N, C-alpha and C positions, 0 to 999 in steps of 0.2 A: 703455192701456196702465200704469193707474200697479196696478191692483189687482194686474194681473198680472206685475209688480215684486215691491210688496210679498210673495205672496203665494211669489214665488219664492224670493224671494232668507233666506223660514226654512229653503231646502232648500238653500243655498249651504256653510250647515257640517256634513259627512260626521261624525258622533258615529265615532270607537276605540271596540277594547272595553283601557276599561283600567279598572286594579285599584279604582277606586274603590269607595267602599262608605260606608253611611250612616252606619257604626262605631255609637258610644255616644251617637249623639243621645235627643236625648229631647224626643220633639213632643209639644205639648197644646196643643189644639180651644181651647181658652180664651186661648193667644197667637194667635188670629188675633179679627179682629171676626169678628161674629155672622152678618151673611151670610154669608160666605163656608167657614163651620163644616165642613158638610155637604158641600162639595167640595175637601177639602181631605183624601188618602190619603198615609197612612204608609209603607203599602207600593205598588207598583205592583202584586200581584193583587188589592188594591184598586178600581183605578180602571172607573171605571164601561165596558164593553166597546164594542168597534164599531160603530153600529151593527147594520153588513151582515155579520151574524157567518160566511157562508158565506167561506170566505179566495178562489174561485171570480174577482176580480180583481187576485187579485194576477199574475194571467200576462196582461199587455197583452191580446194576442192574441184575453182571451174579455169584451172586454168592447163589446157591443154600441152600434154609431151611435144607436139611438134606444131611450129607457129608459123608466121609472115606476117611479122607485124608491120616492119622496117624491108620497102622498097620488093625488090625480089631473091632476098638472102630465105634461106631454111633454117629457122632455127630450131635448136634441140637443148628444151628443159635441161635445171640443174637445180638441185634438189638438197639440198644441206639443215642439218638439225645437230644439235646441242646447245650448246647452254653459251649466249657470251660470241668472245671472240675463238670458242672454241669447237667451235663446228666441222660436223664432219662430210663431205661427202657422200650421203645416201644411193643405194643403187636403185634403190626402188620409186621407179618416175609414174606410179601408177596413185599410190594409196598417200595422199596429198592431203589429208584431214590435218589438221593442229592438235596437240599431244599438249594437252598441262603440262605443265613447266618445264617445256622444251623447244629453244628458241624456232623458229621456223625464214630457211632464207632459198628465195623462188629467182631464178634468173634466166635466159637463156643464151649461150653461144650459137653462135653461127655458125653453120656447118660448114668441116675443114681447114673453117678461123686460126685452128688451134688454139680454141679456145679461147676468141676474139668475142667477148660481149655484146648485146646489141638487146635494143626494144628494156621492154621492162624490169625491172628490179628490187623486190621486197621481202623486205625484213619482218614476222610478227614477234612477237617478246612467246614468253614463255606460258602467260595469260593473256594470251589471245588475242591479244591489240597489233594492230597496223599500230607501228610503232616511222617505219619512214620507206618511198618508194619511191626509186630511179628510174629513171628513161637512159638511155645510151643509143647512143647517136654515132657511127662514124662515120663520119664523109671526111673529102677534104678540103682543104687541107690539112685539116684538124678536127680530130673525136670532139664532142659533144656530153657534157651527160651534166643533168639537171633531177639534182636532189630534194624530195620534199617530205621535211620531219613533223610531223603532229603532236599538238599536245594530246593527253587520253581524252581531249574533251572532239578530241577531231580537227580543230583550230593548228592553224598553219605554225608553226613553230620557228623552223628556218627553211631558208633556201640558199641553195648552193648549186653554181654555176658552174662548172670547170671545162676548161678544153687544154685536149693532150695533140702534138703536133706528134708524139707516138702515141699509139692505143696500148702501146705495153706497156710503157716507164710504168717507172711504181708511182710514181710520183705525178701532178700536173703541171705543163703548160701554164696555167693560170688558176688560180678561180676566185669566183666573188661571192662573198658567205652575205647572207642576211640572217636574222634575229630578229623574233617581231613577238611583244607582248600580249596579254590576254584581247588586250580592247584593240588590235589588230595592226596598231601601230611598230614603226621601227624605232628601234632600239638602237642596233650592232649594226656596225660594217665592219668587212678582216676583206680586204684584196692583197690574195698572195700572187706573184709572177715569179718565173724559174731567171735568176739572177737579179736580184731585184729587192730590193728593202718591202718586209711588211708594208698595208696601213693598215692603219686603223683608226675607226669613229663610231662613236658612242654618245646618244638623248644629240647626235646633230655634233660634235666638236671633234677631232682631230685626239686621239690618249698614245700615250705608249705602252706597246706593248704587252707589259707586265700588267700596268692598268686595266686595261682592255679588254686581255685573260680571269683576273679581280671579276670585274663585273658581269663575266658571262658567266661564271662560275657560282655566283649566285644566283641567276636566273631555276638553278634545280643541278 
């Protein structure tokens, strides 16, 4: 359950539509280490699109119990219901309708993989809003996770790109997190790497961790 709790904690903060904008921030690629420069986006419009183009899965009733989104693997659905981090896996994989006041998380595991998440992973809040969606890509030599969190309006609020050399590890090997304002402009960036100090930027400037956290919390 550790991996489920870690993932679902990402959904406990339900972002509100706020007047926050990127303002007059001046972002420069050379401000970032070279290895992440091609993955930093100054506007939400430039972020890599979600790997699954069609919006069919935005409605949980359209999720098939068995799928094959990634390569040749057969994927079996997992259904989690409850509240916040206290979701419980449901044995019912057929009735996927949203229930008022009950959070819903749907994802897939590769058959015969001991629970390896693969393909789409969506979280809806108890009011029926799609809060975030994630894509798990178990590549070699490392796995990739792409998480997209939305404002209630549907605009992109956060994009998180994580890698894992061990797909079953509790935490990522590296994680690049980017926050966007309601105007679509980049507001904050955080880069974490195992065994290295975490680096933070806000409004185009590097910050200390505690200052960055305060600005992040000001978004809601």
